[in-house]
C-alpha positions in Angstrom: 3.7 -6.8 -17.6 5.3 -9.9 -16.1 3.5 -12.8 -17.6 4.3 -16.1 -15.9 4.7 -19.3 -18.0 1.9 -21.7 -18.5 1.1 -24.6 -16.2 -1.0 -26.5 -18.8 -2.7 -26.2 -22.2 -5.6 -24.1 -20.7 -3.0 -21.6 -19.5 -1.4 -21.5 -23.0 -4.6 -20.4 -24.6 -5.2 -17.7 -22.0 -1.7 -16.4 -22.4 -2.1 -16.1 -26.1 -5.2 -13.9 -25.5 -3.4 -11.8 -23.0 -0.4 -11.3 -25.3 -2.7 -10.3 -28.1 -4.5 -7.7 -26.0 -1.2 -6.3 -24.7 0.1 -6.0 -28.2 -3.0 -4.2 -29.3 -2.6 -1.5 -26.6 1.2 -1.4 -26.9 1.8 -2.8 -23.4 5.4 -4.1 -22.8 5.5 -7.8 -21.8 8.2 -9.9 -20.1 6.9 -13.4 -20.7 8.4 -16.3 -18.7 9.2 -19.4 -20.8 8.5 -21.6 -17.8 6.0 -21.3 -14.9 7.9 -19.7 -12.0 4.9 -19.5 -9.7 3.2 -16.4 -8.3 5.8 -15.6 -5.6 8.9 -15.9 -7.8 7.4 -14.2 -10.7 6.3 -11.2 -8.6 9.5 -10.8 -6.6 11.8 -11.1 -9.7 9.5 -8.7 -11.7 9.4 -6.0 -9.0 13.1 -6.3 -8.4 13.5 -5.6 -12.1 11.2 -2.6 -11.9 12.9 -1.3 -8.7 16.2 -1.1 -10.6 14.7 1.3 -13.2 12.2 3.4 -11.2 12.1 5.2 -7.9 8.5 4.2 -7.2 5.9 1.9 -8.8 2.2 0.9 -8.8 1.5 -2.9 -8.8 -1.7 -4.4 -10.3 -2.7 -8.0 -10.9 -5.0 -9.0 -13.7 -8.1 -9.8 -11.7 -8.7 -6.2 -10.3 -11.3 -3.7 -11.2 -10.1 -0.2 -10.5 -12.0 2.9 -9.5 -11.5 5.9 -11.8 -9.7 7.6 -8.9 -7.2 4.8 -8.4 -4.2 6.2 -10.3 -4.5 9.8 -9.0 -4.8 8.5 -5.5 -1.6 6.5 -5.7 0.3 9.2 -7.5 -0.7 11.7 -4.8 0.1 9.4 -1.9 3.5 8.4 -3.4 4.5 12.0 -3.7 3.2 13.1 -0.3 4.6 10.3 1.8 7.9 9.5 0.0 10.0 10.8 2.9 7.9 9.3 5.7 10.0 6.5 7.1 6.9 4.9 8.8 5.2 4.2 5.5 6.1 1.2 3.4 3.3 1.1 0.9 0.0 2.6 -0.3 -2.9 0.3 -0.5 -5.8 0.8 -3.0 -8.0 -1.8 -1.2 -9.5 -1.8 2.3 -12.3 -3.6 4.1 -14.8 -1.3 5.6 -13.9 -0.5 9.2 -16.3 1.4 11.5 -13.5 2.9 13.4 -12.0 4.7 10.4 -13.4 8.2 10.2 -11.0 9.9 7.8 -10.3 9.4 4.1 -7.2 7.3 4.8 -5.7 5.4 7.7 -2.6 3.5 8.8 -2.8 -0.2 8.5 -0.3 -2.7 10.0 -1.2 -5.4 7.4 0.1 -5.3 3.8 -2.5 -5.7 1.0 -1.5 -6.8 -2.5 -4.8 -5.8 -4.1 -3.7 -2.7 -6.1 -0.8 -1.1 -4.2 2.3 1.0 -4.6 5.6 1.7 -2.9 9.1 3.2 -3.4 12.0 1.2 -4.8 14.2 2.0 -1.8 11.7 0.5 0.6 10.9 -2.5 -1.6 14.7 -3.3 -1.7 14.8 -3.6 2.1 12.4 -6.6 2.2 13.9 -9.8 3.4 12.2 -12.6 1.4 14.0 -15.3 3.3 13.2 -14.3 6.9 14.2 -16.3 10.0 10.9 -17.7 11.3 10.2 -21.2 12.5 7.8 -23.2 14.7 10.3 -23.2 17.5 10.2 -19.4 17.9 7.0 -19.4 19.9 7.2 -15.8 21.3 7.8 -14.3 17.8 4.9 -16.3 16.4 2.5 -15.2 19.2 3.5 -11.6 18.7 2.9 -11.9 15.0 -0.5 -13.5 15.5 -1.6 -11.0 18.2 -0.6 -8.1 16.0 -2.2 -9.1 12.7 -4.5 -12.1 13.1 -4.6 -15.8 13.5 -4.0 -16.6 9.8 -0.6 -15.0 9.3 1.5 -17.6 11.2 0.6 -20.6 9.1 0.8 -18.6 5.8 4.3 -17.4 6.7 5.5 -20.9 7.7 4.1 -22.4 4.5 5.6 -19.6 2.3 9.1 -20.1 3.8 8.8 -23.9 3.1 7.4 -23.2 -0.4 4.1 -24.9 0.5 2.2 -21.9 -0.8 3.0 -19.2 -3.4 2.3 -16.2 -1.1 4.9 -13.4 -1.5 2.6 -10.9 0.2 2.9 -12.6 3.6 6.6 -12.1 3.5 6.0 -8.3 3.0 3.5 -8.4 5.8 6.1 -9.9 8.1 8.6 -7.2 7.0 6.1 -4.5 8.1 5.5 -6.3 11.4 9.2 -6.8 12.1 10.2 -3.2 11.3 7.0 -1.5 12.8 6.0 -0.1 9.4 2.6 0.8 8.0 0.6 0.8 4.8 -1.7 3.6 4.0 -5.2 2.4 3.2 -8.3 4.3 2.0 -11.5 4.3 4.1 -13.5 3.4 0.9 -11.9 0.9 -1.3 -10.6 1.9 -4.8 -10.2 -1.8 -5.9 -12.6 -4.6 -6.4 -11.0 -8.1 -6.7 -12.7 -10.2 -9.3 -10.5 -13.2 -9.0 -12.4 -15.5 -6.8 -13.0 -18.8 -8.5 -11.6 -22.4 -8.7 -8.7 -21.2 -10.9 -7.4 -18.7 -8.4 -4.0 -19.4 -6.7 -5.1 -18.4 -3.1 -8.5 -16.8 -3.2 -11.1 -19.3 -4.4 -14.0 -17.8 -2.5 -15.1 -14.2 -1.9 -13.8 -12.5 1.3 -16.0 -12.7 4.4 -15.7 -9.0 5.3 -17.7 -6.1 3.9 -16.3 -3.6 1.4 -17.5 -0.1 0.6 -16.2 1.3 -2.7 -15.1 4.9 -3.4 -17.8 5.8 -5.8 -17.9 9.4 -4.6 -14.2 10.1 -4.7 -13.9 10.2 -0.9 -10.3 9.0 -0.9 -9.2 12.5 -1.8 -9.8 13.5 1.8 -6.2 13.0 2.7 -5.1 16.2 4.4 -4.9 14.7 7.9 -2.3 13.7 10.4 -1.9 9.9 10.2 -1.7 8.6 13.7 -1.6 4.9 14.6 -5.0 3.8 16.1 -5.3 0.8 18.4 -9.0 0.7 17.8 -8.5 0.5 14.0 -5.8 -2.2 14.5 -8.1 -4.2 16.7 -11.0 -4.0 14.3 -8.9 -5.0 11.4 -7.2 -7.8 13.2 -10.7 -9.2 14.3 -11.5 -9.8 10.6 -8.8 -12.4 10.5 -9.6 -14.0 13.9 -10.1 -17.8 14.0 -13.7 -17.3 15.0 -14.5 -15.0 12.1 -12.7 -17.3 9.7 -14.7 -20.3 10.8 -17.9 -18.3 10.6 -17.0 -17.3 7.1 -16.4 -20.8 6.0 -19.7 -22.0 7.5 -21.6 -19.3 5.7 -20.4 -20.2 2.3 
């Protein structure tokens, strides 16, 4: 576990509880002495892991996992390790009506319970060339993944937000890579409150969980689907984001 340093006295108390629990279950901890922020802590931590392992599964502390989660990731990592199209395996997915099989290809990276291979992680450029002046690239990025990605990426590059996942999302876009996602989500994110870094309110899209172990239906040919891409992109459209805010 990579435990970021505290921001305040409230964090210090929480970190003591986390360290106590980890010690109880013999979980190795790398605790930062200072607060690095989410982005730097994650990137440095996974770079460290990538030096020691050929693949890895990444969890944050606000996730509730389906009992099938670890088996699913282990199977997918083994099955698709030589598929150059696949960057990562996602444990989370919004429910999409156009998805008919147990898994599907997604152009957008999800950090809610995911896995990848060290060789592919090491190829990510965490300081990409992307600016307001490059209008055509920005439009392509938005048209491919949704209206929210442009601002998130610009702010991440300027360190105005702590999102590392948007940098990975841009890597997938730039290199025409995919993440494998399950039709029925294996992850529930429980980290929506005023203390969250980025997700202070629950997502506006619907989620169906894999309570019947449907994610094992994976013996299919994974083919990019424009219908799935359109439906997934629509979740992040400006109209849907405005509707989501008004309904809260």
